[in-house]
N, C-alpha and C positions, 0 to 999 in steps of 0.2 A: 912153684906158683908165681914166681916173679914175672915169668913171661906172660901169664894170664893178665896180671894187672897192667903190664905195659901195653898189651893189645887193647885192653879195656879202656885205659885212659887215652890211648891214641884214637880209638873210635869215638870216644866222647868229644875229644878235641876237634876231630874232623867234622863231627855232627854239629858242634857249636859253630865252627867256621862256616859250615854249610848254611845253617840257619841265619847267621849274620849276613852271609853273602846274599841269600835269598831276600832277606829284609832290605839290604842295601839296594839290590836291583829294583825291587818294587817301590822303594822310597824314591829312587831317581825317576822311575816311570810314573809315579803318582804326580798329582798336581796340587798346588796350593789351593786353599778353599776359595771357590768362586761364588759370586752372588749375582752375576749377570751373564747373559749369553755372550759368546765370543765368536766372531766371524773369522773363518779360516779359508784361505784360497790355496788350493793345490794346483800349481801350473802343470801344463802338459809336460810329459817326459821328465818328471821330477823323481829322483831316486829315493829309496827308503832313508838313506842318510840325510838327504835334503829335507824330506818330510819331517824327520825327527827334529832337525834344526828349526823348522818352521813352528812346530808344536812347542818347542822350548821357548822361542821368542814370544810366542803368544801366551806363555805361562800355563800351558795345558799339561806339560810334563816338566819336572825339575831339571833333568839332564837328558840329553839325547843319546848318550853312549850306547845303551843297550836296546834302543828302539828297534833297529833293523833285525836284531836277533830275536827279540820278543815277537815281532810281526811274523818272522819265519816260523818260530815255534808254534804260533797260533794259526799257521797256514793262512795268513792275511797279508799276502805280498802284492796282490794284483789290485792296487788302490787306484781309484778313478779320479781324474782331474776334475776340478770344479770349485764352487764356492759353497761352504758349509757353515751352518750355524750350530755351535756346540753349546748345549744347555748346561747350566751349573751342576746338574745331577749326573751328567754323563761321564762314565769312566773311560779309561783308555780302550778297554774291550768294546765299549759302545761306539767309540770313535772309529776304531778299526772296522767294525761291522758296517758303519755308515759309509766310510770311505770305499770299502770294497763293493758295496751295493750301488754306490753312486747316488745315495739319497740326499740330494742337494735341497737346500731350503730356498734356492733361488731359481728363477727362470730367465734364460737368456733370450732377449728380444733384440733383433737387428732392425734399425730404422734407416733405410737408404736415403741418400740426399734427394730432395725433390718430392718426397711423398707428401700428400695432403693429409689432413686430420682423419679423414674417413679411412684411408689406407692404413694409417697407424692404429686406429680403433679396431679395424678388422684383424690386424696382426696380434694385437693384445687379446682380442677375444679368442683367437686360436690357441693362445697360451693359457687360457682359463680365466682371464680378467673380464670384468663387467664392461661391455662396450658402451651401453647406454649411460651408465654412470660416468664413464670417462668423457663422453661427449657433453654431458650435462655440466661437469665441472670446468670444461673449457670456457664456459661463459659465466659460471657462478662461483668459482672458488675465491677465497679471500686472497688478495694480492700479497705476494711475498717479496717481490723485487720492485724496484722503483720504476723500471720500464713498463711493468704491468699497469701501474697507476696512470701512465701517460697514454695508454691505448685508448683512442676515442670510442665513445659509445655510439656507434653508427648502426642504426636498425637494418641497414642494407648488408651488414656484415654478419654472416651466419655463425661463424666460429671466431670468437674474440682472440684466442691465442694461436690461431693459424699463423704459421711463420716463425714461431718462437720455440717450437718443439725440436730441439737440436737433433739432427740425424747422427746416430752413433749406435754402438752395440752396448746394451744395458743388461745388468744382472739385477732383476727386480725380485724382492722377496715375495713368495707366494701369497702372503697375507697383506701385502702392501695395498693401501687404498688408492683409488684413481687419483685423488688429490696429491698423494705422496709421489706417485709416478710422474704426474705432470710437473710437480716442483723439481723433481730430479732432472727432467729434460730442460726445464727453464734454467736450472742451475748451470747446466752445460752451456746453454746459450749465453748466460751472463758472463761466464768465464771467457768465452771466445770474444764477446763484445768488448770486454776490458782489454784483452790481449791485442785487439785491433785498434784500440784507442778511438773507438767509433765516435764518442761524444765530442772529443777534441776536434776531429776532422769535420764533423757535421756543423760545428760552430764556426769554423774558420775557412774551410777549403771550398772554393767554387768547383763544380756547379752544385755541390751538395749544401753549400752554406745556407743556413736557415731551415734546412729540412729537419723533420722530427725523426726520432728513432723508428717509428712505425712506417714512415714514408721510405726510409732507407731499406728496411726489411722488405717492404712491398716491391721495391725495385729489384732487390737481390732475389726475391722469389721468382720474378719473371725471368731474370738472367738465368737462374737455375733451370727453369723449364725450357728455355729457348736454346741454351748453349749445350753442346755435346763435347766440345774440345776445350781443354783448360785455357789454351792460349787465346781463344776467341772470346772468353767471358768478358774481359775489360772492353773489348771492341763493341760487343753487344750492349754493355752498360752505357758506353758512349753514345750509341744510337738512341737509346731510351732517353738520356738526358738531352740530347740534341732535339729530339721531338718535343719533349716537355717544355723546352725553351724556345721553340720555333713559333714565330708569329705569322707564318704563312698559313692562311685558313685551309689550303689544300693539303697541308702536311702537319696539322696540329693535333691529329689523333694518333695514339700509340699504335693502334692496329695490330696488336700482338695476339697471335692465334691461341697461345696458351691461356689467355684470359677467358675466351668464350668456351674453351674446352673445360675450364673450371666451372663455367655455368652448366655444362652438361653433367658434371659430377653433382652439383647442387640440386639440379632439377630432376635428374634421372632421365632426361629426354635424350634419346639416341636418334641422331639424324645426320645427314651429310654435312660436311664442313660449310658449304656455301649457304645452307639454311641456318646453321648455328650462328653464323656471323650476323644474321638479321634478327635474332631473338633479342627483344628489349630486356636488358638486365643491367644493373649498375656495374657488373664486372665486365661487360662487353666493351672493350676499348676500341672497337670499330664504330660503335654508335655513341660512345661517351668520351668527352675530352678528359685529359689528365689521367691521374692514377686511378686504379680500381679502389673500392672501399677498403681493401686490405690485402695482405699477402695471399698468393694463390698456391703456395707450397711452402715447405719448410727447408730453406736453403742451407747448404753446407758452407764451410769457411771460405772456400774459393770464390763462391758467388757473393758472399757477404763482403769479401775483400774487393772484388771487382766493382761492386756498387759503391765502394768508398774510394776506389782509385780507377775511375774509368779512363779508357784511352781517349786522348784528344784527337779528333779527326772531323772531317766535314760530312761523314755519311749520315743519311737519314733513312736509308732503305737497306733491307737485307732479306735474303731468301735462302733456304737450304739448297745446297747443290744437288742433293738426292743422288749422289754418286757412290755412296757407301763410305765416305770419309768422315761424315758428321760435320763437315765444314759448311760455310755460307759464302754467298756472293754479297759484297757490300757496295753500295752506289750512292751517288749524290742527286741524281735526277730520276724522275719517274720513267723517262724513256729508257734509260739504262736498266732500271729495275725491271721493266717489262721484258726487255731482252733477256735478262737473267732468269726470269720466270720461264721463258720459252726454253732456255738452256737446261734449267732444272727439270722441266717436264720431259725433255729429250733424254736426259740422263736416267730418269726414273724408268722410262720405257726400255732403255738399253739394259738396265739391271734386271728388269722383269723378263726380257727376252733371254738374257744370259742364264737366269735362274731356271726358266722353263726348258732351255736346251740341255742344261746340266742334268735335269731330272729325266 
């Protein structure tokens, strides 16, 4: 009978160790009590080991040792990258199911440099957000940042926060309000404005000395729409400042095409360029002196920088080369400018001929 009791006690001991091991594994994979949602980001190409470490750092599991084995045991190894919100009541099994299905609580929205508010509103609408409320809060939200309070209340300006919605890729929560979305974009603008030391430069450096933040952003928005090549942005900014400071009545209008194209967006009027130039509107810099009532796009950091550090030169004219390079011709006299317009037109014809021949 001794052999029976030896086997019996061995089995009991093994069972006890098994229970303890089971309890230990589930203790390590459990999480401390949570009272609030936790945001978790799983980057692309993240391994199960790395995901376990991320969950441990977020205090969603106590230890990551057994995470990859547990995920394999549950057949939950194909986990999707993304940003997730984990509720206090969700277990590890709930998290694995969410990660495998890709049930993100956020929506990715990419805002390219140079978009205007209407383009941004349309992009948000496509992602399920309320377009009309977004446009409403652009003019009616409570100011959060100091620069918002400094924006002039100009009745000619349709969207007060045009120019300040920093272009970037955002992950917005699906339940975020339009006001929260706007504040997130403004926060990115505020961060870059501080990094550029914009206020210090505007207070001390000519030709920006004495300009307001809003005037600087307005210049940057025009640079953004006019320039295609990074190296030319400071040169274009220099032309704008030269024209703003020009006392010659023949050359004291900015005459920037992008401003009357903005009028087209505001009015919805589609017509040829030569007719758009003649539409009476405060944003039309062919008909009105000085800056338009406000920004015409939401500029990126390179255009904001160019408007703070313009290239010093004598140019007051420029025209696109229209040769496929995205570059411009820059000149100091109207005669040279007219010659460049002819060159530009010739380049455009050559490109069209080349394109039609290739087809």
